[in-house]
C-alpha positions as CSV (number, residue, x, y, z in Angstrom):
1,M,0.0,0.0,0.0
2,T,2.9,2.3,0.8
3,W,4.5,1.6,-2.5
4,L,1.3,2.3,-4.3
5,T,0.8,5.6,-2.4
6,D,4.4,6.7,-3.2
7,H,3.9,5.8,-6.8
8,W,0.8,8.0,-7.2
9,L,2.5,10.8,-5.3
10,D,5.4,10.6,-7.8
11,V,3.0,10.7,-10.7
12,L,1.2,13.7,-9.1
13,G,4.4,15.6,-8.4
14,W,5.9,15.0,-11.8
15,G,2.6,15.7,-13.6
16,G,2.1,19.0,-11.8
17,S,5.7,20.1,-12.4
18,T,5.5,19.2,-16.1
19,L,2.2,21.0,-16.5
20,L,3.7,24.0,-14.7
21,V,6.6,24.2,-17.1
22,Y,4.3,23.6,-20.1
23,S,2.1,26.4,-19.1
24,L,5.0,28.8,-19.3
25,L,5.6,27.8,-22.9
26,Q,2.1,29.1,-24.0
27,A,2.0,32.1,-26.2
28,S,-1.7,32.8,-25.3
29,V,-1.9,34.7,-22.0
30,L,-5.3,33.2,-21.1
31,R,-4.1,29.6,-21.7
32,L,-1.0,30.3,-19.7
33,R,-3.0,31.4,-16.7
34,I,-5.5,28.5,-16.8
35,L,-2.8,25.8,-17.2
36,N,-0.7,27.4,-14.6
37,A,-3.6,27.5,-12.1
38,V,-4.4,23.8,-12.7
39,A,-0.7,22.9,-12.2
40,C,-0.6,24.8,-8.9
41,V,-3.7,23.0,-7.7
42,I,-2.1,19.6,-8.5
43,L,1.0,20.7,-6.6
44,I,-1.0,21.9,-3.6
45,V,-2.4,18.3,-3.3
46,F,1.1,16.8,-3.8
47,N,2.7,19.0,-1.2
48,A,-0.1,18.7,1.3
49,A,0.2,14.9,1.1
50,L,3.9,15.3,1.9
51,E,3.1,18.0,4.5
52,V,5.4,20.5,2.8
53,W,3.3,23.5,4.0
54,P,5.5,26.3,2.7
55,M,5.0,25.0,-0.9
56,V,1.3,24.5,-0.2
57,G,1.1,28.2,0.9
58,M,3.0,29.4,-2.2
59,N,0.9,27.4,-4.7
60,T,-2.3,28.6,-3.0
61,V,-1.2,32.2,-3.5
62,L,-0.3,31.5,-7.1
63,V,-3.8,29.9,-7.7
64,A,-5.4,33.1,-6.3
65,I,-3.2,35.3,-8.5
66,N,-4.0,33.2,-11.6
67,A,-7.7,33.2,-10.7
68,Y,-7.7,37.0,-10.5
69,F,-6.1,37.5,-13.9
70,I,-8.3,34.8,-15.5
71,V,-11.5,36.6,-14.3
72,K,-10.1,39.9,-15.5
73,L,-9.2,38.5,-18.9
74,L,-12.6,36.9,-19.4
75,R,-14.4,40.1,-18.2
76,D,-12.3,42.3,-20.6
77,R,-12.5,40.1,-23.7
78,H,-15.8,41.7,-24.9
79,D,-15.2,45.1,-23.2
80,E,-14.9,48.1,-25.6
81,N,-13.1,50.0,-22.8
82,A,-10.4,47.3,-22.7
83,F,-9.8,47.2,-26.5
84,K,-9.5,50.2,-28.8
85,V,-9.9,50.3,-32.6
86,L,-7.4,52.6,-34.4
87,E,-8.1,53.5,-38.0
88,V,-4.9,53.8,-40.0
89,G,-4.1,54.2,-43.7
90,P,-3.4,51.0,-45.7
91,A,0.1,52.2,-46.4
92,D,0.7,53.3,-42.8
93,E,4.3,52.5,-41.7
94,Y,3.3,51.1,-38.3
95,L,0.8,48.8,-40.0
96,R,3.5,47.6,-42.4
97,H,5.8,47.1,-39.4
98,T,3.1,45.0,-37.6
99,L,2.5,42.9,-40.7
100,R,6.2,42.3,-41.1
101,V,6.7,41.3,-37.4
102,H,3.9,38.8,-37.5
103,G,4.4,37.9,-41.2
104,A,5.3,34.2,-40.6
105,D,2.4,33.7,-38.2
106,I,-0.1,35.5,-40.6
107,L,0.9,33.2,-43.5
108,K,0.2,30.1,-41.4
109,F,-3.5,31.1,-41.3
110,N,-3.6,33.1,-44.5
111,P,-1.1,31.4,-46.9
112,T,-2.2,33.6,-49.9
113,F,-2.1,36.9,-48.1
114,V,-0.1,39.7,-49.7
115,H,-0.3,43.3,-48.4
116,D,-0.8,45.5,-51.5
117,P,-2.3,48.8,-50.2
118,S,-4.6,50.8,-52.4
119,D,-7.2,53.6,-52.0
120,D,-10.1,51.2,-51.8
121,Q,-8.7,49.5,-48.7
122,D,-9.4,50.2,-45.0
123,A,-7.1,49.2,-42.2
124,F,-7.8,48.9,-38.5
125,L,-5.5,48.1,-35.6
126,V,-7.0,46.7,-32.4
127,Q,-5.1,47.9,-29.3
128,K,-4.9,46.6,-25.7
129,G,-3.3,49.5,-24.0
130,D,-0.1,50.1,-26.0
131,E,0.0,46.6,-27.5
132,T,-1.4,45.8,-30.9
133,V,-3.4,42.6,-30.6
134,G,-5.3,42.5,-33.9
135,V,-5.3,43.7,-37.5
136,V,-8.3,43.9,-39.8
137,L,-7.9,44.8,-43.5
138,L,-10.8,45.4,-45.8
139,C,-11.2,46.0,-49.5
140,R,-14.3,48.1,-50.5
141,Q,-16.2,47.9,-53.8
142,D,-19.8,48.9,-54.5
143,G,-20.9,48.9,-50.9
144,T,-19.3,45.6,-50.1
145,A,-16.1,45.1,-48.0
146,D,-14.2,41.9,-48.6
147,V,-12.1,40.8,-45.5
148,L,-8.5,40.6,-46.7
149,L,-7.2,39.9,-43.2
150,D,-8.6,39.4,-39.7
151,Y,-5.5,38.6,-37.6
152,V,-5.0,38.1,-33.9
153,T,-1.6,38.0,-32.3
154,P,-0.7,34.7,-30.4
155,R,-1.0,36.3,-27.0
156,Y,-4.7,37.0,-27.6
157,R,-5.5,34.0,-29.9
158,D,-8.2,32.9,-27.4
159,F,-9.9,36.2,-27.9
160,S,-11.5,37.8,-31.0
161,P,-10.4,41.5,-30.9
162,G,-11.6,41.9,-34.5
163,E,-15.1,41.9,-33.2
164,F,-14.7,45.5,-32.0
165,V,-14.5,46.5,-35.7
166,W,-17.6,44.6,-36.6
167,R,-19.6,45.8,-33.6
168,R,-19.0,49.5,-34.4
169,S,-21.4,49.5,-37.4
170,S,-20.9,53.3,-38.0
171,L,-17.2,52.6,-38.5
172,L,-18.1,50.8,-41.6
173,S,-21.3,52.4,-42.7
174,D,-19.8,55.8,-42.7
175,R,-17.5,54.5,-45.5
176,G,-20.5,53.4,-47.5
177,I,-20.1,49.8,-46.6
178,R,-23.4,47.9,-46.5
179,R,-22.1,44.3,-46.5
180,V,-19.0,42.6,-45.2
181,V,-17.9,39.3,-46.7
182,T,-15.2,36.9,-45.3
183,P,-12.9,34.8,-47.5
184,P,-14.2,31.3,-48.3
185,G,-13.7,28.6,-45.7
186,M,-13.3,30.8,-42.6
187,V,-14.1,29.1,-39.3
188,G,-17.4,30.6,-38.1
189,A,-17.3,30.1,-34.3
190,Y,-16.1,33.8,-34.1
191,Y,-18.4,35.3,-36.7
192,D,-21.8,33.7,-36.1
193,R,-22.2,35.4,-32.7
194,L,-21.6,38.8,-34.2
195,G,-24.5,38.9,-36.6
196,F,-22.7,37.3,-39.6
197,R,-24.8,34.8,-41.6
198,R,-23.5,31.8,-43.5
199,E,-23.9,32.2,-47.3
200,G,-22.3,29.3,-49.2
201,D,-18.7,29.0,-48.0
202,T,-18.4,32.6,-46.7
203,W,-19.8,34.6,-43.8
204,V,-21.7,37.8,-44.5
205,L,-22.6,40.7,-42.3
206,H,-25.4,43.1,-43.5
207,L,-25.1,46.6,-42.0
């Protein structure tokens, strides 16, 4: 019985430690917090079984810290006061810089994307404080805006900051846009809750 107990304690300790290290490798800030909190809970049980109370105390505090930030992240994810949309020119140098910095990641999800700015394009940067967390590029023609890019940086991949562009209808209608169309084959979990409707293999928003 003692051997079996020791065996499961080893599994618990190594499992919690492995998950703790793995959590620190996450690019997504929300995923990091959640996995880190779970790892700390496992280590609380492990250290309590061994009666290592200082480690129990430390991990308890870490769980509380992670829980605070998880709640804050979840509360802010749809808050227009937490995310700001900045309108920039399609040839704006900061926009070009952002696209260059995230170029390899953008091509993973948009392998045919090429930034070719023109007068019929609109560009928006979504900011969280001083950090750029999303980029939306549109091409306007006859009242329809085709989505050229709707990109989220890895840290906020569990969020959908582009929604703050779609939710501000005046931002688009003031440009004469009456319809927004996504590229074919886009995943709809993000668009369907924002008023987009499935039309064939695209998602369409009527303003």
